[in-house]
N, C-alpha and C positions, 0 to 999 in steps of 0.2 A: 949610607944605604937607605936610611929612613927618609932622607931628603929626596933621593931619587924616586922612592916609591910614591912620595907625595906628588912629585912632578908628573909622574905617570898617571896618577889618579886625576890630576888637574887636566891633563891632556884628554883623558877619557871624558871628563865632564864637559870640556869645551866641545868635543865632537858631538856629544849628546845634545848639547845646547844648540849647536848648529842644525842638527837634524830636527829638533823641536821647532826651531825658527822656520825651517823649510816647510814642515807640516802645517804650521800656523799660517804661513803665507798661502799655501794651497787651499787650506780650509777657508780662508778669508775670500779667495777668488771664487770658490764654489758657492759660498754664501751670497756673494754679489750676483753671480749668475742666476742663482735660484730666485733671488728677489726680482731680477729683471724678468724672468720667465713668469713669475706670479703676476707682475704688473701687466705683461703682454696678454696673459690669459684673461685677466679682468677686462681688458679692452676688447678682446675677441668675443667674450660672452655678451658684453654690452652691445657689440655690433650685431651679434646673432639675434638678440632680443629686438633690436631696432628693425632688422630686416624682416623678422617674423611678424611684427606688428604691421609693417608696411604691406606684407603679402596678404594678411587678413583684410586690411582696409581695401586693398586693390580688388580682392575677390568679391567682397561685399559690394563694391562699386559696380563691378561687371554684372553681378546678379541683378542689381537694381536696374541697370541699363537694359538687360534682356527682358526683364519683366515689363518694363515700360514699353518696349518695342512690341511685345506680344499683345498688349492691351490696346494697341492703337487701331487694329483691323483684322480681317480674315484674308489669308493667302490661299488661292485656289489654283490647281493645276489640272489640265486635261490629260488624263492618262490614256483613254481610248475613246474614239468617236462613237457616239450612240448609233445603234442600228435597229431595224425592225424586230420586234420580239416574236418568239415562236413558243408553241405549247410543248412542254417537256414532260408532263405527267397529268393524268394517266394516258398512256398510249395503248389502245386496245390490241393492236396487232402484236406489239411486243409482249404484252401480258399473255395473250393466247399462245404465242410461240413458245414462251418460257414454260407455260403450264403444260403444253403438249410434250415438250422435251422432258420435263421433270416427271410427267405421268408415264411416258414411255420408259424412262430409266427405272422408275419404281416398279412398273409391270415386269420389265426384264429381270429385275432383282428378285421379285416374288416368284416368277417362273423358274428362275435358277434354283432358288431354295426348294421349291416344290419338286423340281427334277432331281435334286440331290437327295431329298427325303424319300422319293419314290423307289421302292425296292422291287417293283414288278418288272417283268420283261415286256417290252413293247414290240420287239421283232424277233424272229427266230435267230437272226445273226447274233443277238445279245446272248442267247443261250450258248452258241458255239464259242464266243469269246469268254464267257463266264466259266463254263465247265470244261472246255477243251475236248468235247466229244462231238461226233457228227450227228446231224438230224436225219433220221431215216425216213421220216414222213410226217404228214399233217393229216389229221383225221377230222372231218366234219361230223356233226351229229344230228340226230333226228329226234323230234318229240314223240312221245308215246302215241299221240293221236294220229301222227302221220306215218307211223311204221306200218308196214304191210302185214295184214293178219295172216297167220300161218295157214297154209292149205291143209285140208284134211289128210291125216296120215303123216304129216311132217312134224317130227318131234322136236326139231330145233327151235330154240327160243327166237323171238322176233328180233333180238339184237344180233343174230347171225345174218348180217346184211349180205354177205357174200353168197348165202344160200337163197334167201328170199328175194333179194334185189341185186342180182349179179351184174346188172348193167347200170347201176346207179353210181353216182359220184363217190359216195362213201366206200362202195365196193372197190372202185378204182383206186381209192386211197390205200386200202389194205393190200391191193395187188402191187402198188408201188412199194410198200414196205416189204412184201415178198420178194420183189425184184432186188431191193437193197440187200436182203439177206442172202439171196442165191448168187448174186453177181458181185458181192463185195470181195475185197482182196483176201479175206480170210474165210471165204465161203466154203472151201474144201475142208477146213478144220472146224468151223463153227456149225456143228450139226446138232448139238445139244444146247438149246437156248432157253434161258430163264426169262420170264416176263414179270417185272415188278413195278412198283410205283412208290412215290414218297408217302402218299396218304390215300385213304379210301376215297373212292369217287373219282379217281384219275383215269380209269378206263382200262386197267390192266387185264381183267378177265375177258372183256369184249375184244381187246386187241389179241390176246392169246388165242381165243376161239376163232376169230376171223383170219388170223395169220395161219393157223393150222389148216383151216378150210382152204385158203388160197394155195398153200403149198400142196395140199392133196389134189386140188383141181388142176395143178400144173403137172400131175403125174408123179409126184414125189410121195413115197410111202411115209406118212406122217402120223405120229401118235401124240395126243394131247394128254400130258401127265398131270394129274391133280396133286399139287403139293401144298395147297392151303388146307391143312388138316384141321384147322380150328373152325373154319366156316367154308366147307367145300361147296362149290357151286357149279363145277364142270358138268356133273351129271344132270343138273337142272337145265343148263343151257343147251345140252345136246340130247336130252331125253333118254339117256341110257339108264340101266338099272344100277343101283348103288349097293347091291348086296355084297359083292366081292370087289376089293379094290387094292390100292397101293398099300394101305395099312396091313391088310391080311397077308400080302406078299412079304412085306418087311418083317412081320412077326413069324413067318414060316407056316402059317395056317392055310395057305393057298398057293397054288402055282401061278406063275406069271401068265400062262396061257388062259387060265380061268379069269384073270382080271382084265385082260385086253378084250375090248368089245368093239365090234365094227359098227359103222353108222350108215346112214343113207348116202353119204358122200363117198364115192369110191376112193380107196387108198387112205381114208381117214379113220383112225382108231382112237379109242378113248380108254384111259385107265382112271376110273373114278377113285374117290377116297375110300369107300368101303365103310367099315365101322369106325366112327370117330374116336380117336385116342384121347386119353387124358394127359399124355405127355408128348405133344406134337413136336416140340423143339428137340427133345432127346431122341425121338424116333427118326427124325430127318438127319440127325448127327451120327447115326450108326453107320458102320462100314457097309452094312447090307444095302443102304440107299445108294452108295457109290457103285456097288456091284450091280444094282438094278439099272442105273444109268448106263453102265458099260454094256450090259446085256441088251438094252433097248437100242443103243448105238449100233450094235451089230445086226439088229433085225430091221431097223427102219432107217430111212434116209434122213429124217429130221425128227427131233424130239423137242416138243414145245412144253415147257414146265410153267405152270401157273402157280405163283407164290403169293403170300400176303404182302401188304405194304411193308417196306423195309424199315420205316421209322416207327412202326407200331409195335412190332415184336421182333425177336431175334431169329425166327425161323428162316427167312430168306437168306440170311447171312451164311448159314450152313449149306444151303443149296447153291448160292452164287459162287462159292469157292470151288465147286465140283463140276460146274458146267463150262461149256466152251465160251459162252458169251452171255451177257445180260442186256436186255432191252429195257430201258427205263421209260415208262409211260407217265407223262405229266401234263397237266393242263395249265395254261397261263392264268395266273391270278396274282394278287398282291403278296402271296406267301411263296410263290414259286421259287424266287431266288434263294431264300433261306432254306426251304425244304429241299430244293434241288441240290444245293451245295452240300448239305448234310448227307443226302443220299449218295451222291458221287463219292464224297470222302469216305463214307462207310464202306462202299463197295471196294474202293481202292485200298483201304486199310486191310481188308481181308485177302487182298491179292486177286480179286475178281476182275475179269475183262469186261469193260463196258463197251458193248457193240455200238450203241447209239441211243438217241433219245427220240421218242415219238411224241409229237405235240398234239394235245387236245385243247380245244377252246381258243384257238388263235383267230384273229380277225381275218377277214377275207383279203385285205391288202397285204397281210403278212405271209399268206400261203403262196405256193407256187402252182399256178396252174389251172384248174378246170373252169374257173371263171365266174359263175353267176351265184354261187351259193355263199352264204355267210356262216361263220362260226359263231356260236353263242355259248352261254354257260350251261352246265348240266342242270336239268330241272327235275329229273326223275331218279329216285334212289330206291334200292331195295329196302324193305322193312326187315326188322330183326327176326332171326330165328329165336325161339324161346329156349336158348341153351341154358343148361344149369351150370355149365363150366365154360371155359374158354376166355375170350377177351372181347372187348368192344373197341373197334377202331374208332378212336375219338375220345375214349375215356382215360387216356393216359396223360395226366398233367393237363396242359392247355391244348392238347392235340385236337380236342373237339372243335376248336375254332377254325381248324383247317379243313374240316369236312362239312358235315351237315349240322343242323341244329341238334339232332339227336345222333350221337356217334354210333348207335346201334342200327341205324338205317343202312343196312348193307345188303340183305337179301329178303325175299318174302318168306313168311313162315311156312314150314312144311305142311301144317294143317290148314293153311289158308287156301281156299278154293276160288274165291271171287277175284275176278280181274286176271289179267295176263301179265306175267312178270317180264320186265325188261332188264337189261344189264345194268345193275346198280352201280358198277364201278365207273361207267362212263357212257351214259346213254347218248348216242350220237344224235344231235338235234339237227334235223336237216330237211330233207327235200325229197321225200318219197314221191309226193305228188308231182313234183317237177320231173322226177325220173320217169314216172309212169307216163306223163305227158310226152316226154322225149321218146319213150318206147313206142307209144301210139303214133307219134309223128314218123318214126322210122318205118313202122309197119305200113303206114299210109304211103 
């Protein structure tokens, strides 16, 4: 058994020896192969070095050849045949044309900026588009020097053009407004009409007076009601007494019959202010004022109410909400757009009906109609009453810039006797002499 185990171990050793011999043979073959590859690698590296040196030598030789060829002479080619030269600068025609074009473009740009910055109205159509209300008429105006002096016994102020110059063009303008009032779509309902303006000097009192006179001259029983209780002016424009008026009626100290006064114009009646109150806004807001308007509506065909400028005080707001319609009198200026918009918005906010706008101060080309007269700016204002209370149109904030240099220039002083007062709210600057000449021509 021991011998057999030794034989088996011997066989195992022989097999292991054979395996070792096989591994040694393989290792020997691999070593030879590796040695051959190392020899081949050395040969290839030597060949690479030889080829690199050859490339460098060849490149250097080519560069030397090119350099020698360039130093031998100049090579010239004809790209384009020469031709006769021309002047390309400066060309005067081109410079002038470009300058004119650039100047025109700059002028258009500046004009566009000025147009965008301009807030004034150029044409009456601009007012219609801006405010959405119709234009009832255009009023020209006359200077104080060219107004006709009142005849003896005529108590009306010279601003009553429809009385003193009934055949003049301004009188025709007021009659055109009367026609718009009488024959409008709401003529049957608009019988109590308030006249106001954005600022003092726009012509509301003159408009109210002449509109009332025109209505009376057409056969309509018309009453002109003073509702500017802070600075009453109707009695001065019509020459009636101011002892008893609307204030006394509202306070119950006088009857309406005692306050209504007739005038030299048939069918025209005046209700002046009476004693000036210290609380005009509160007095106009009383229910008695609405009752007074209804009473006048039943007695007269038309009631024309003269109120203060709506942007100066709150008095016109209480009146506008109770009348049938409001006529806004404004003149064209650089402030018309802003003031007019504020005025229309104020009236619409209180539910008032804006019947239309009457234009003062428009250019002749913007008016419709009579032809040869020109509109211009107001030049005549009333001077201030020396009131100890009340208000000054123009002393509220920057409101003074919209009217005259002195916001108190609104009427003449009651104690002033020199000179003849004209309508300070909008003295029609125009053409009395032309009208008189036309009348003389008609008579001839």
